[in-house]
N, C-alpha and C positions, 0 to 999 in steps of 0.2 A: 504494500500500500504506500509506503514511504516513497518508493520510486515512481509510482503512478501519480501521486498527488504532489510530490515535490515540496516546495516551501509553502504551499497553500495550506498545509495541514500541520497540526501539532498533536501530540498524543499525551493524554493525561492518564497515568497509571496509578492505581490505588492498590496498595498491598492489603488485600482483603479476600475473603472467600465469597463465592456466589457470583451471580450476574447483576445484582442490584446494589452497586456501591453508593450511588448518590443518595444522600440523606438517610440511608438505611443502616450503614455500618458505623456511624459516629466518627468518621475520619474528617477532622476539621480542615485539613489541607485540601482534600478532594472536594469537599462540600463548598469551600470558599472559592476554589478555582472554577468549578462548574457554575456556581451561582453567579459569579462575576461575568462569565461568558453569556449566560442566559439573560441577565439584566442589562448588559451593555452591548453585547455583540462583539466584544473585543476578545480575541483569542490570546492565550498566553504567548509570550515572545519566543518561548522554546518549549520543548518537551518537558513535562513535569512528572516527577515520580514522588508520590506521597506514601510515606510509611505508616 
């Protein structure tokens, strides 16, 4: 996917189990990153890994 989308995409990875990480796992880093995108439309400047 990275090759296909190039610089147009960034990846947010949350170190959690399951398929529903957003607002379900209690990961502040992931929740904050996704919420910022959903409310502003601004993507992170680079790939983000949340522990």
